[in-house]
Structure formats: structure tokens, C-alpha cells
N, CA, C and O of each residue as an XYZ file, in Angstrom:
760
protein
N       0.840     -1.177      0.000
C       0.000      0.000      0.000
C       0.888      1.245      0.000
O       1.871      1.315      0.739
N       0.539      2.219     -0.827
C       1.291      3.464     -0.892
C       1.031      4.284      0.371
O      -0.075      4.299      0.910
N       2.075      4.958      0.820
C       1.908      5.845      1.969
C       1.044      7.030      1.571
O       0.972      7.403      0.400
N       0.401      7.605      2.557
C      -0.387      8.802      2.320
C       0.513     10.007      2.111
O       1.728      9.938      2.295
N      -0.104     11.106      1.724
C       0.610     12.361      1.538
C       0.517     13.198      2.804
O      -0.540     13.284      3.429
N       1.614     13.803      3.167
C       1.647     14.764      4.263
C       1.539     16.146      3.647
O       2.468     16.603      2.980
N       0.413     16.820      3.864
C       0.201     18.166      3.349
C       0.349     19.124      4.518
O      -0.357     19.009      5.520
N       1.270     20.067      4.384
C       1.531     21.030      5.445
C       1.027     22.389      4.974
O       1.563     22.964      4.025
N       0.001     22.895      5.638
C      -0.582     24.194      5.320
C      -0.165     25.176      6.400
O      -0.504     25.003      7.570
N       0.567     26.206      6.007
C       0.964     27.198      6.997
C       0.978     28.582      6.371
O       0.788     28.749      5.166
N       1.204     29.545      7.209
C       1.207     30.942      6.806
C       1.045     31.780      8.051
O       0.942     31.240      9.152
N       1.022     33.089      7.899
C       0.952     33.962      9.065
C      -0.333     33.783      9.862
O      -1.350     33.340      9.327
N      -0.280     34.128     11.134
C      -1.456     34.134     11.995
C      -2.495     35.079     11.399
O      -2.175     36.206     11.020
N      -3.743     34.613     11.320
C      -4.823     35.445     10.811
C      -5.082     35.311      9.322
O      -6.008     35.931      8.798
N      -4.275     34.509      8.629
C      -4.422     34.384      7.173
C      -5.627     33.527      6.784
O      -6.077     33.570      5.639
N      -6.150     32.747      7.737
C      -7.318     31.916      7.445
C      -7.014     30.446      7.308
O      -7.766     29.715      6.663
N      -5.921     29.997      7.907
C      -5.548     28.578      7.809
C      -6.662     27.672      8.325
O      -7.009     26.682      7.681
N      -7.218     28.005      9.475
C      -8.259     27.174     10.066
C      -9.507     27.121      9.207
O     -10.086     26.053      9.014
N      -9.919     28.252      8.697
C     -11.110     28.323      7.850
C     -10.914     27.514      6.573
O     -11.784     26.733      6.188
N      -9.778     27.701      5.921
C      -9.481     26.968      4.686
C      -9.382     25.478      4.967
O      -9.910     24.665      4.208
N      -8.713     25.114      6.046
C      -8.555     23.704      6.398
C      -9.915     23.055      6.672
O     -10.168     21.937      6.222
N     -10.782     23.741      7.399
C     -12.120     23.199      7.671
C     -12.909     22.988      6.388
O     -13.582     21.969      6.236
N     -12.833     23.933      5.471
C     -13.541     23.805      4.198
C     -12.961     22.663      3.357
O     -13.704     21.920      2.715
N     -11.641     22.529      3.365
C     -11.003     21.420      2.637
C     -11.487     20.076      3.168
O     -11.748     19.156      2.394
N     -11.606     19.966      4.479
C     -12.042     18.706      5.087
C     -13.493     18.404      4.735
O     -13.873     17.236      4.654
N     -14.309     19.433      4.525
C     -15.686     19.228      4.076
C     -15.698     18.712      2.645
O     -16.460     17.806      2.308
N     -14.848     19.295      1.805
C     -14.782     18.929      0.390
C     -14.079     17.586      0.169
O     -14.395     16.856     -0.771
N     -13.137     17.277      1.032
C     -12.315     16.062      0.898
C     -12.422     15.270      2.195
O     -11.505     15.312      3.015
N     -13.531     14.542      2.400
C     -13.773     13.891      3.700
C     -12.729     12.837      4.084
O     -12.619     12.497      5.262
N     -11.963     12.313      3.127
C     -10.930     11.329      3.455
C      -9.637     11.980      3.939
O      -8.735     11.289      4.413
N      -9.542     13.297      3.823
C      -8.361     14.025      4.264
C      -8.381     14.089      5.791
O      -9.300     14.658      6.381
N      -7.373     13.509      6.422
C      -7.305     13.439      7.884
C      -6.673     14.718      8.417
O      -5.650     15.176      7.907
N      -7.286     15.284      9.437
C      -6.781     16.494     10.071
C      -5.939     16.123     11.275
O      -6.373     15.359     12.137
N      -4.743     16.663     11.330
C      -3.879     16.435     12.480
C      -4.130     17.525     13.514
O      -3.840     18.697     13.278
N      -4.663     17.133     14.642
C      -4.924     18.078     15.723
C      -3.609     18.371     16.436
O      -2.909     17.456     16.871
N      -3.285     19.643     16.549
C      -2.050     20.065     17.212
C      -2.266     20.183     18.716
O      -3.391     20.332     19.193
N      -1.173     20.113     19.439
C      -1.183     20.389     20.877
C      -0.723     21.836     21.070
O       0.074     22.345     20.283
N      -1.224     22.495     22.116
C      -0.786     23.855     22.418
C      -0.824     24.103     23.924
O      -1.587     23.480     24.662
N       0.020     25.026     24.348
C       0.007     25.430     25.755
C      -0.829     26.699     25.957
O      -0.953     27.173     27.087
N      -1.403     27.256     24.890
C      -2.217     28.466     25.062
C      -3.612     28.117     25.557
O      -4.055     26.972     25.473
N      -4.287     29.126     26.072
C      -5.651     28.946     26.562
C      -6.611     28.841     25.376
O      -6.374     29.459     24.338
N      -7.683     28.074     25.514
C      -8.663     27.975     24.428
C      -9.339     29.318     24.163
O      -9.622     30.081     25.086
N      -9.590     29.588     22.884
C     -10.420     30.741     22.508
C     -11.875     30.315     22.597
O     -12.185     29.124     22.635
N     -12.749     31.282     22.628
C     -14.185     31.024     22.707
C     -14.606     30.079     21.582
O     -14.337     30.338     20.409
N     -15.267     28.985     21.950
C     -15.771     28.031     20.965
C     -14.813     26.903     20.630
O     -15.227     25.928     20.003
N     -13.550     26.994     21.022
C     -12.592     25.925     20.729
C     -12.780     24.771     21.703
O     -13.074     24.976     22.881
N     -12.605     23.539     21.188
C     -12.782     22.342     21.997
C     -11.500     21.522     22.049
O     -10.789     21.392     21.052
N     -11.216     20.970     23.230
C     -10.075     20.082     23.419
C     -10.262     18.827     22.552
O     -11.332     18.219     22.549
N      -9.215     18.454     21.824
C      -9.262     17.258     20.991
C      -9.885     17.489     19.628
O      -9.811     16.621     18.758
N     -10.499     18.650     19.431
C     -11.095     18.985     18.138
C     -10.259     20.070     17.463
O      -9.755     19.880     16.356
N     -10.118     21.215     18.146
C      -9.315     22.308     17.608
C      -7.842     22.140     17.972
O      -6.958     22.325     17.135
N      -7.597     21.794     19.209
C      -6.251     21.557     19.738
C      -6.353     20.571     20.890
O      -7.430     20.345     21.441
N      -5.207     19.986     21.246
C      -5.075     19.311     22.523
C      -4.484     20.374     23.446
O      -3.300     20.695     23.347
N      -5.296     20.914     24.333
C      -4.842     21.980     25.225
C      -4.079     21.372     26.395
O      -4.604     20.536     27.131
N      -2.841     21.802     26.553
C      -1.941     21.279     27.583
C      -1.429     22.430     28.432
O      -1.339     23.568     27.973
N      -1.093     22.116     29.682
C      -0.413     23.126     30.490
C       1.017     23.247     29.948
O       1.494     22.372     29.225
N       1.670     24.312     30.299
C       3.061     24.495     29.866
C       3.926     23.318     30.346
O       4.798     22.843     29.617
N       3.678     22.861     31.564
C       4.443     21.743     32.129
C       4.191     20.450     31.343
O       5.128     19.709     31.046
N       2.935     20.186     31.011
C       2.606     18.991     30.215
C       3.276     19.051     28.849
O       3.783     18.042     28.359
N       3.279     20.235     28.231
C       3.868     20.381     26.915
C       5.378     20.131     26.976
O       5.933     19.449     26.115
N       6.029     20.678     27.982
C       7.484     20.471     28.130
C       7.807     18.994     28.332
O       8.845     18.518     27.873
N       6.929     18.268     29.012
C       7.104     16.825     29.196
C       6.999     16.093     27.843
O       7.759     15.160     27.584
N       6.069     16.514     26.994
C       5.940     15.918     25.659
C       7.214     16.148     24.840
O       7.661     15.256     24.119
N       7.793     17.339     24.953
C       9.046     17.636     24.245
C      10.148     16.709     24.742
O      10.870     16.100     23.952
N      10.264     16.615     26.052
C      11.318     15.796     26.666
C      11.209     14.327     26.254
O      12.223     13.651     26.082
N       9.984     13.837     26.096
C       9.754     12.429     25.743
C       9.678     12.195     24.239
O       9.288     11.109     23.808
N      10.045     13.194     23.427
C      10.072     13.091     21.965
C       8.724     12.628     21.397
O       8.675     11.800     20.487
N       7.634     13.176     21.946
C       6.293     12.805     21.514
C       5.729     13.763     20.473
O       4.562     13.661     20.095
N       6.565     14.700     20.008
C       6.111     15.688     19.038
C       6.942     15.606     17.765
O       8.166     15.486     17.812
N       6.260     15.672     16.631
C       6.940     15.709     15.337
C       7.677     17.030     15.179
O       8.782     17.088     14.641
N       7.043     18.080     15.657
C       7.629     19.417     15.651
C       6.970     20.199     16.765
O       5.891     19.853     17.244
N       7.634     21.244     17.159
C       7.017     22.171     18.105
C       7.705     23.517     17.942
O       8.839     23.607     17.470
N       7.007     24.536     18.335
C       7.566     25.879     18.271
C       6.932     26.707     19.373
O       5.816     26.437     19.816
N       7.659     27.713     19.800
C       7.091     28.691     20.708
C       6.734     29.893     19.857
O       7.572     30.417     19.122
N       5.487     30.327     19.959
C       4.996     31.419     19.130
C       4.194     32.373     20.004
O       3.215     31.973     20.634
N       4.603     33.611     20.040
C       3.957     34.657     20.825
C       3.702     34.175     22.269
O       2.625     34.385     22.826
N       4.719     33.527     22.854
C       4.648     33.134     24.254
C       3.984     31.806     24.556
O       3.887     31.423     25.722
N       3.517     31.084     23.524
C       2.872     29.792     23.736
C       3.522     28.728     22.863
O       4.067     29.023     21.799
N       3.455     27.486     23.331
C       3.964     26.359     22.555
C       2.859     25.763     21.688
O       1.695     25.705     22.083
N       3.259     25.322     20.495
C       2.389     24.593     19.564
C       3.189     23.408     19.052
O       4.397     23.527     18.846
N       2.539     22.261     18.841
C       3.275     21.116     18.327
C       2.364     20.060     17.743
O       1.153     20.063     17.964
N       2.971     19.157     16.994
C       2.243     18.088     16.309
C       2.588     16.745     16.940
O       3.741     16.316     16.886
N       1.602     16.075     17.539
C       1.861     14.745     18.099
C       2.347     13.771     17.010
O       1.684     13.579     15.991
N       3.501     13.172     17.246
C       4.206     12.343     16.263
C       3.454     11.065     15.866
O       3.296     10.790     14.677
N       2.999     10.298     16.832
C       2.440      8.972     16.543
C       1.256      9.022     15.588
O       1.168      8.215     14.663
N       0.358      9.954     15.806
C      -0.846     10.031     14.986
C      -0.503     10.281     13.519
O      -1.075      9.651     12.629
N       0.425     11.195     13.269
C       0.810     11.520     11.886
C       1.442     10.307     11.214
O       1.054      9.936     10.107
N       2.402      9.698     11.871
C       3.114      8.575     11.261
C       2.179      7.393     10.993
O       2.276      6.754      9.946
N       1.285      7.102     11.921
C       0.338      5.996     11.748
C      -0.605      6.267     10.574
O      -0.881      5.368      9.780
N      -1.096      7.492     10.462
C      -2.017      7.860      9.382
C      -1.350      7.692      8.020
O      -1.958      7.148      7.098
N      -0.125      8.147      7.887
C       0.605      8.025      6.615
C       0.831      6.560      6.253
O       0.685      6.179      5.092
N       1.185      5.741      7.236
C       1.427      4.311      6.993
C       0.150      3.598      6.543
O       0.215      2.611      5.811
N      -1.007      4.096      6.979
C      -2.291      3.509      6.576
C      -2.697      3.928      5.169
O      -3.752      3.521      4.682
N      -1.861      4.749      4.504
C      -2.157      5.183      3.146
C      -3.114      6.355      3.066
O      -3.640      6.657      1.995
N      -3.343      7.019      4.191
C      -4.269      8.150      4.213
C      -3.494      9.465      4.135
O      -2.397      9.587      4.678
N      -4.083     10.439      3.453
C      -3.506     11.779      3.413
C      -3.842     12.493      4.712
O      -4.934     12.345      5.259
N      -2.886     13.265      5.190
C      -3.090     14.015      6.429
C      -2.652     15.452      6.204
O      -1.639     15.714      5.555
N      -3.423     16.373      6.747
C      -3.081     17.794      6.614
C      -2.713     18.361      7.973
O      -3.425     18.179      8.960
N      -1.588     19.049      7.996
C      -1.141     19.751      9.194
C      -1.389     21.231      8.960
O      -0.922     21.794      7.969
N      -2.109     21.851      9.852
C      -2.362     23.289      9.806
C      -1.523     23.884     10.924
O      -1.926     23.873     12.087
N      -0.343     24.408     10.563
C       0.609     24.837     11.588
C       1.260     26.162     11.218
O       1.202     26.614     10.074
N       1.875     26.761     12.214
C       2.601     28.012     12.014
C       3.876     27.739     11.213
O       4.306     26.594     11.077
N       4.465     28.801     10.693
C       5.619     28.701      9.806
C       6.817     28.030     10.485
O       7.478     27.185      9.880
N       7.099     28.401     11.736
C       8.235     27.782     12.439
C       8.094     26.262     12.465
O       9.055     25.540     12.199
N       6.902     25.783     12.783
C       6.645     24.348     12.849
C       6.760     23.688     11.493
O       7.294     22.584     11.382
N       6.267     24.352     10.454
C       6.338     23.789      9.101
C       7.784     23.569      8.670
O       8.102     22.556      8.047
N       8.651     24.507      8.996
C      10.052     24.369      8.615
C      10.722     23.218      9.366
O      11.612     22.561      8.826
N      10.302     22.972     10.599
C      10.839     21.823     11.344
C      10.335     20.511     10.750
O      11.088     19.541     10.663
N       9.066     20.473     10.341
C       8.538     19.266      9.699
C       9.314     18.988      8.416
O       9.624     17.837      8.111
N       9.629     20.044      7.667
C      10.347     19.869      6.396
C      11.704     19.205      6.607
O      12.167     18.456      5.746
N      12.338     19.469      7.732
C      13.627     18.833      8.036
C      13.468     17.319      8.168
O      14.381     16.572      7.816
N      12.323     16.857      8.669
C      12.103     15.430      8.928
C      11.343     14.736      7.812
O      11.515     13.534      7.612
N      10.502     15.465      7.076
C       9.657     14.893      6.018
C       9.836     15.694      4.736
O       8.957     16.463      4.348
N      10.969     15.512      4.086
C      11.243     16.257      2.856
C      10.223     15.935      1.768
O      10.004     16.740      0.863
N       9.589     14.742      1.857
C       8.602     14.339      0.851
C       7.233     14.980      1.085
O       6.313     14.775      0.293
N       7.090     15.744      2.151
C       5.826     16.428      2.411
C       5.535     17.478      1.347
O       6.428     17.907      0.616
N       4.283     17.881      1.274
C       3.855     18.930      0.349
C       3.605     20.169      1.196
O       2.726     20.177      2.058
N       4.381     21.209      0.943
C       4.357     22.401      1.785
C       3.668     23.546      1.049
O       4.137     24.007      0.008
N       2.545     23.997      1.610
C       1.709     25.032      1.006
C       1.689     26.245      1.927
O       1.325     26.140      3.098
N       2.083     27.399      1.389
C       2.086     28.655      2.140
C       0.834     29.427      1.774
O       0.624     29.756      0.606
N       0.002     29.719      2.762
C      -1.230     30.475      2.549
C      -0.937     31.956      2.792
O      -0.502     32.352      3.873
N      -1.186     32.757      1.766
C      -0.906     34.187      1.817
C      -2.183     35.002      1.942
O      -3.226     34.596      1.429
N      -2.119     36.146      2.617
C      -3.262     37.069      2.598
C      -3.225     37.857      1.288
O      -2.174     37.952      0.655
N      -4.362     38.421      0.875
C      -4.344     39.264     -0.320
C      -3.409     40.468     -0.144
O      -2.812     40.938     -1.112
N      -3.283     40.966      1.100
C      -2.383     42.076      1.417
C      -2.136     42.071      2.928
O      -2.866     41.426      3.681
N      -1.106     42.792      3.361
C      -0.847     42.900      4.800
C      -1.942     43.703      5.503
O      -2.260     43.431      6.661
N      -2.521     44.689      4.811
C      -3.632     45.441      5.403
C      -4.825     44.530      5.662
O      -5.473     44.624      6.705
N      -5.112     43.647      4.707
C      -6.211     42.693      4.871
C      -5.928     41.763      6.053
O      -6.827     41.458      6.836
N      -4.682     41.316      6.178
C      -4.297     40.439      7.281
C      -4.523     41.140      8.623
O      -5.073     40.546      9.550
N      -4.101     42.395      8.727
C      -4.280     43.149      9.971
C      -5.765     43.269     10.307
O      -6.155     43.129     11.466
N      -6.578     43.523      9.310
C      -8.017     43.624      9.524
C      -8.616     42.324     10.026
O      -9.503     42.336     10.879
N      -8.135     41.196      9.498
C      -8.640     39.893      9.939
C      -8.284     39.639     11.400
O      -9.111     39.155     12.172
N      -7.055     39.967     11.772
C      -6.629     39.753     13.166
C      -7.428     40.660     14.106
O      -7.875     40.221     15.166
N      -7.605     41.917     13.716
C      -8.381     42.850     14.538
C      -9.836     42.388     14.636
O     -10.476     42.552     15.675
N     -10.349     41.815     13.556
C     -11.731     41.360     13.509
C     -12.044     40.234     14.477
O     -13.206     40.017     14.820
N     -11.026     39.516     14.920
C     -11.239     38.453     15.905
C     -11.773     39.020     17.218
O     -12.578     38.400     17.912
N     -11.289     40.229     17.530
C     -11.702     40.867     18.776
C     -11.127     40.204     20.012
O     -11.611     40.432     21.121
N     -10.096     39.383     19.833
C      -9.520     38.651     20.969
C      -8.097     39.098     21.292
O      -7.502     38.613     22.254
N      -7.548     40.012     20.503
C      -6.138     40.367     20.637
C      -5.985     41.818     21.078
O      -6.739     42.687     20.640
N      -5.011     42.080     21.945
C      -4.687     43.455     22.320
C      -3.939     44.117     21.163
O      -3.449     43.432     20.266
N      -3.852     45.441     21.183
C      -3.126     46.152     20.111
C      -1.659     45.729     20.084
O      -1.080     45.584     19.008
N      -1.052     45.529     21.254
C       0.350     45.100     21.308
C       0.520     43.731     20.653
O       1.494     43.499     19.938
N      -0.433     42.818     20.898
C      -0.370     41.488     20.296
C      -0.560     41.580     18.784
O       0.125     40.888     18.031
N      -1.478     42.424     18.339
C      -1.707     42.608     16.893
C      -0.438     43.127     16.230
O      -0.027     42.622     15.185
N       0.182     44.138     16.838
C       1.426     44.691     16.285
C       2.515     43.631     16.218
O       3.257     43.554     15.238
N       2.608     42.814     17.264
C       3.607     41.743     17.282
C       3.317     40.723     16.184
O       4.232     40.296     15.480
N       2.052     40.330     16.032
C       1.682     39.361     14.995
C       1.987     39.899     13.596
O       2.411     39.140     12.725
N       1.780     41.177     13.373
C       2.062     41.768     12.060
C       3.565     41.766     11.768
O       3.982     41.520     10.637
N       4.362     42.040     12.783
C       5.821     42.006     12.621
C       6.288     40.586     12.296
O       7.114     40.378     11.407
N       5.748     39.620     13.031
C       6.089     38.214     12.790
C       5.617     37.795     11.389
O       6.328     37.071     10.692
N       4.435     38.240     10.977
C       3.893     37.878      9.654
C       4.822     38.335      8.537
O       5.068     37.585      7.592
N       5.336     39.547      8.635
C       6.244     40.057      7.603
C       7.505     39.185      7.515
O       7.996     38.901      6.423
N       8.015     38.770      8.666
C       9.191     37.889      8.680
C       8.857     36.532      8.063
O       9.651     35.979      7.302
N       7.681     35.999      8.394
C       7.284     34.675      7.891
C       7.100     34.684      6.379
O       7.498     33.736      5.702
N       6.508     35.736      5.848
C       6.322     35.814      4.395
C       7.678     35.773      3.694
O       7.780     35.276      2.572
N       8.697     36.282      4.334
C      10.058     36.223      3.782
C      10.618     34.807      3.679
O      11.641     34.594      3.029
N       9.955     33.836      4.314
C      10.420     32.443      4.291
C       9.694     31.600      3.238
O       9.855     30.379      3.216
N       8.912     32.219      2.380
C       8.075     31.506      1.416
C       8.891     30.622      0.467
O       8.369     29.638     -0.058
N      10.143     30.956      0.245
C      10.986     30.167     -0.664
C      11.199     28.726     -0.176
O      11.641     27.874     -0.946
N      10.891     28.455      1.078
C      11.043     27.110      1.628
C       9.837     26.212      1.331
O       9.817     25.051      1.739
N       8.857     26.727      0.640
C       7.609     26.008      0.366
C       7.552     25.547     -1.082
O       8.251     26.067     -1.951
N       6.695     24.550     -1.315
C       6.488     24.043     -2.672
C       5.467     24.876     -3.430
O       5.587     25.065     -4.640
N       4.463     25.375     -2.720
C       3.360     26.099     -3.340
C       2.990     27.316     -2.504
O       3.158     27.322     -1.285
N       2.479     28.355     -3.182
C       1.920     29.535     -2.523
C       0.493     29.697     -3.024
O       0.236     29.664     -4.227
N      -0.434     29.872     -2.081
C      -1.849     30.046     -2.411
C      -2.342     31.295     -1.693
O      -2.205     31.423     -0.476
N      -2.920     32.214     -2.465
C      -3.483     33.427     -1.875
C      -4.897     33.116     -1.392
O      -5.716     32.584     -2.141
N      -5.171     33.452     -0.145
C      -6.510     33.250      0.415
C      -7.323     34.525      0.216
O      -7.621     35.249      1.166
N      -7.674     34.781     -1.050
C      -8.503     35.939     -1.364
C      -9.976     35.597     -1.184
O     -10.751     36.405     -0.671
N     -10.353     34.408     -1.605
C     -11.694     33.877     -1.390
C     -11.520     32.430     -0.960
O     -10.729     31.699     -1.555
N     -12.244     32.012      0.059
C     -12.075     30.663      0.606
C     -12.284     29.599     -0.461
O     -11.503     28.651     -0.552
N     -13.336     29.744     -1.274
C     -13.631     28.759     -2.312
C     -12.469     28.611     -3.283
O     -12.075     27.493     -3.614
N     -11.921     29.727     -3.739
C     -10.798     29.672     -4.695
C      -9.546     29.088     -4.044
O      -8.841     28.289     -4.661
N      -9.268     29.480     -2.809
C      -8.090     28.944     -2.119
C      -8.210     27.432     -1.973
O      -7.235     26.709     -2.175
N      -9.402     26.951     -1.622
C      -9.609     25.505     -1.476
C      -9.455     24.777     -2.806
O      -8.848     23.707     -2.860
N      -9.999     25.348     -3.881
C      -9.864     24.724     -5.206
C      -8.395     24.614     -5.595
O      -7.975     23.609     -6.169
N      -7.622     25.634     -5.288
C      -6.183     25.608     -5.615
C      -5.478     24.498     -4.830
O      -4.664     23.760     -5.385
N      -5.794     24.386     -3.548
C      -5.142     23.355     -2.727
C      -5.601     21.954     -3.150
O      -4.791     21.028     -3.193
N      -6.881     21.793     -3.458
C      -7.366     20.502     -3.970
C      -6.604     20.110     -5.234
O      -6.228     18.951     -5.406
N      -6.380     21.078     -6.108
C      -5.640     20.815     -7.346
C      -4.209     20.372     -7.053
O      -3.676     19.491     -7.728
N      -3.600     20.976     -6.064
C      -2.230     20.597     -5.665
C      -2.217     19.146     -5.198
O      -1.350     18.370     -5.600
N      -3.177     18.778     -4.352
C      -3.226     17.409     -3.822
C      -3.450     16.400     -4.946
O      -2.793     15.359     -4.986
N      -4.369     16.702     -5.853
C      -4.620     15.805     -6.992
C      -3.354     15.660     -7.829
O      -2.982     14.548     -8.203
N      -2.692     16.776     -8.124
C      -1.468     16.725     -8.923
C      -0.384     15.903     -8.236
O       0.326     15.137     -8.888
N      -0.255     16.060     -6.924
C       0.765     15.296     -6.189
C       0.476     13.797     -6.238
O       1.407     12.993     -6.294
N      -0.791     13.412     -6.217
C      -1.143     11.994     -6.339
C      -0.849     11.453     -7.723
O      -0.641     10.251     -7.886
N      -0.829     12.322     -8.724
C      -0.580     11.886    -10.104
C       0.908     11.903    -10.468
O       1.281     11.473    -11.560
N       1.746     12.389     -9.577
C       3.182     12.447     -9.856
C       3.753     11.050    -10.050
O       3.358     10.095     -9.381
N       4.674     10.960    -10.965
C       5.415      9.719    -11.136
C       6.585      9.789    -10.151
O       7.495     10.606    -10.297
N       6.537      8.920     -9.155
C       7.578      8.934     -8.127
C       8.629      7.894     -8.460
O       8.306      6.793     -8.905
N       9.866      8.240     -8.247
C      10.980      7.322     -8.549
C      11.123      6.308     -7.422
O      12.000      5.445     -7.476
């Protein structure tokens, strides 16, 4: 049985990774979503085991120490990471899995899974990105300013990705990513 594809979707905070990923999973029900672990507090409406595995900082550090994460990064004062076993088992079963992670984490995954498909989700503009972050209503001005500074740095790392997709409209962004996945399945692999 052929291994599944590891699709890594990342981009700056506020670009719409979660929204695009949720829509992709609706359109492609066989696409397995990898739930990340985080040490941050849940946002309104987020559920443990669905949106993230919410861990205390101490629990997260224990996972790092025990090599239970495929990747992890500290971002704006919180840890985020991908539980290793679930990803590896899913790929071995021949299923495609999508990781929706921050840029730091995506680059760490690339070190371990060069055969992964790395997709960078871009905002139509930095002004649009700032508006999306402000629209959440959950961030202080200092946090928004910090996220915008980090976003500019992350966009500078786009050369490390296989594909760039602009999230101008969710439907179009999803169609582009679906096309990438179909094309990757049709590749002649050596």
C-alpha cells in the first residue's frame, strides 16, 4: 500500500488557515486532520481534541522531553506542536493528512519529512491580514502589532515552500489546494 501524503498548510497568523482547512475537510472527507497540541488557553468556541489538545506548559514540556512531538515551536509566548504517533500511523495507513501549523513548525517538519507537500497560505495584502486579526476581537493592540511584525518575517520564508496560495476567497483557495493534492497523487515517483 502506498503511503499517504503529508500536506503542510501554513502561513501567518490570521491568514485563514483554520477556515481553509475546515472547508477542505468538508470537500475532501478522506483528508485526515492532524490536531495540534498547544500550551495556550482555548479561545471562545474551541474544543479540546477537536481544535487543539490543550496542555499546560508543564505537560507540553514533558511531551518535548519524551520526543512525543513531530515538531514544536514557541509562538507569541505559547507552545504549539504536532503529536508524532498520529501523523506517522495515518501516513502508513495510506491516508492523506493535513497539518495546519505556524511557519516555524512547518520548517521543522520539512527537516524530517522532505517528501511532504508544503503550502504557504498568503493574505491578499498585509492590510487585509491586519483587519482579519483585529476582527477576531480577541487580541490586544500590542499582540496585533507583534503578529504583524512576525507575519512580515514569515512571508520572507516563502521560498522554503512548494506552493503559494493566496486566500482571497475561501472557495478559490480551497480549489487551488485541492488541485495541488490531486497533482501530487498523479506524480510519477521514482
